[in-house]
N, C-alpha and C positions, 0 to 999 in steps of 0.2 A: 463393419461398414461395407456396403456393397460397392463394387467398382463402378466408376462413372461410365455411363453409356454415352459415348460421343455421338452416336447417330441420333439418339434422343435429344442431346444438347443442341445439335444442329437444327433439328426440327423445332425445338423450343425457341430458338433464335428467329426462325422463319415466322413462327406464330407471333413473336414479339414485334416483328416488322409489320405485320398486319395491324397490331394494336397501335403502333406508332402512326401508321397511315390513317387509321380511323380517327385518332385524336387530332391529327393534322387537319382532316376534313372538318371536324367539329370547330376547331379554332378558326379556320378560314370562313366557315359559314355562321359564326356566332353573330347574333343580332342583339343589340342592347341599346338602352337609353342611359346616358351618363347619370351616375348616382347610385341609388340602391339597386336598381335593376341590373346595372353593369356588374356590381358585386355578386349578385345572385347568378348571373350568367357566366362570368369569368372565373369565379372562385372554384367551382367544381373542375374546371379545366386544369387549374393549378394543382389540385389534389390528385387528379388522374396522372398528371405528369410526374408527380413525386412517387406515385405507385410504380410507374414504369421505370423510373430511375432506380428504385429499390430492386426491382426484378432484374434489371440489367446488371446491377452490382452483384447480385447473387450469382448470375451466370458467369460473370468475370471471376469471382472468387472460386467457384466450382472448378473452372478450367485451370486457373492458376495454381490450384492445389491438387492437381491430378497428374497421372502419368502422361497426359497429353503434352506437357511441357517438354518431354523428351522426343517428341515427334518433329522431324524437320519441317520448318514452316510455321510452327506454332507461335513463335515469337511475334510474327507480323499479325496474327489473329488476335493475340492478347493485347498488343499495342493498339489495334483498331478498336477493340472493345473498351479499352481504357479511354480512348478519345470520345467514344459514344457516351460514356458516363458523363463526360464534360459537356457534350452537346445537349444531352437530356437535361442536365442541371441548368444550362443556359436557357433552355426552353422555359423551365420554371422561373428563372430569373426575369425573363422577358414578360411572362404573365404577371409576375409580381410588380414589375415596373408599370404594366398597364393598369393594375389595380391602384398603384400609388398615384398615377396620373388621373385617376377617376375622381371627379369632384363629388364628394359626399355631402349630404344635407345635414344640417344640425343647427342648434341655437347657439348664438355667440355668447360670450361672457356678458354679464350685466354691464350696461354702460356703453356697449359697442352696437353699432348699427347693424341690423339684420339685413341680409341680402333681399333685394326685390327681384321681380321677374326679369328685368333687363340684365341685372348682375348675373343671374343664373344662366341666361342665354349666352352671355359673353364668356363665362367660365366653361360652358359646354363647348362652345365654338373653339376655344383654345385647347381643351382637353382631347377632343375627338381625334385630331390628326396625330397627336402624340400617342394615344392609345392604339390607334390603327397601326402605327409604325411598330410598336412593341408586339402587337398581335401578328403582324406579318413576319417579324423576326422569329417569333416562336414557331410559326408554321414552317419556316425554312429549316430551323433546327430539328423539328420533328421529321421532316422529309429526309434530312441527312441521317438521322438515327435509324429510320426504316431502311434506307439504302445500305448503311453500314452493317446492320444486323444480317441482311441477306448476303452481303459480301463475306462476312465471317462464317456464316453457315456454309456457304459454298467452299470457302477455304478449308474448313474442317473436313468436309466430305472429300475434297481433293487430296488433303494430307493423308486421310485414312486409305484412300485408294492407292496412293503412291507407296505408302508403307506396306500395304498388302501385296502389291506387285513385287516389291523388293524382297519380301519374306517368302514368296513362292516362286523361286527361279525356275521350277519345273514347268511353269506355264509359258515361259519364254521359248520361242522356237529357236532351234539351233541353226536354221538356215539350210540352204542346199549343201549337199555333200561336195567335198573338194574334188576337182578333176585331177587326173593323174599328174598333169603338168603343175598344177597348183600345189599338190601334195609334195612333189619332188622339190619345188621351189622353197616351200616352207621348211622342209628338212635341211636343205642346203643353207638357208639363211639362219636357221636355229643354231648353227655352229658358230655364228658371230662373224665379224669382219666383212659382212655384206655391205656393199656401197653402191650408190646410184651416181653415175657419171654422165657428163655430156661432153663429147669429144667432136672436134670439127672434122667433117668428112665431105669433100667436094663442095666446100663452102657452106654447108648446112650443119646445124647442130644435131648430132645423133645421140639420143639418150640410151644408155645401156646399163645393165645390172651386172656387177661382179661379185662372185661368191668366193668363199675361202677355198673350197675344194674344186673350183672350176666348173661347177654345174651350170649349164646354160639356162638362163632365165630370160624369157622374152619380155619385152617391155609391156606387151599386152597382158601377160600373166601377172606381172608385177602390179599393174594398174588394177587388175581384177582383185588382187589381194588387198590393195589399199582401199578400194571401194567397199570391200567387206569388212574393213577395219581390222584386218588380221596383221598388217604390218604398217609401220610408219617410217618416214624418212626425215632426217634432221635438216629442216629447211633453213636453219640458221647458218648453214655452211654452203658455200658456192658449189654448184654442180661441177664446176671445172676442177675443184679440189676433191670432190666426192662427198656425197651426203650419206652418213651412216644409216643403215637400215636396221630397225629394231622390230622384233616380233611382239605384238601386243598380248595382253592376257587372253583375249579371244583367240588369237592365233595359237597360243600355247595349248588352249583347250581343244581347238580344232585339230592340232597336230596330235594330241594325245588320243583323240577319238579315232585317228587314222591308224594308230599302232595296233597291230593284231594282238589279241589276248595271248598270254603266255601259254604255249602248248603244254598239256599235261605231261608230267614226267612219265617216261616209258616204264612200263612195268617190267621189272627184271624177271627173266625166266627162272622158274624154280629150279634149284639145284637138286638134281636127282640123287637120292641116297641109295638107289639100287646099284649093285655091282656092275661094272662095265663088262662088255663081252670079252675084253682081254683078260680081265680078272677071272672071269668064269673059265676061260680057256686054260689058265695056269693051274686051276684047281684040279 
């Protein structure tokens, strides 16, 4: 069995949205006379709705039984498709109610009075508002189905793009290189025990960074590292007591990139097997 092509599935849902919209327009524009004519006009709309519901159910089953379920965000798409199956089914239910409200003509049982013209006019006058209401509800459900299909198609495309970006980290830019001051600050903070303090000086709060080895880190350098998401400070602690500074994963990677590659081992000078001059002199 060939693997499911999610790009094609997204396109199929967009095509299905067009079909729901086309059927919605047919329902809104249907013209009928109560009785046999209404059955002839509304009946095909009900059959078309059932076909679209079956197609929607096939799409849901294909996605629910595919590796797509392991994609982050797929649960919302599947839940939406499931609700669209319900909306499409309710469309058929509304059309069925419209047919049920339609007054059909036929002969009564023997002994019962047959309807005359005035009776038929009264029955039609009662049925038409009810049928119109059911048809309007059906058109609304079809509109929801079309919108939902497009929503899920867009969601699948977005999920695929996110997964592709996560699977290809080489496409992500590493950002500008660290300045010497930033590099020194990261090295000092990587030893741990770095803290951010605010101490009173001349009546004003002065924020400073303290490192384990006493390396001077300006507050401007620290803020630049925070902006690049290379370090974080524990804001749950007061600045008066000191907020612990932690290097993030990005900071560790940036620091690793700053380390020079290990120099190749020095090639040992070959040991000469020739006799030395002193040995020659003693001969």
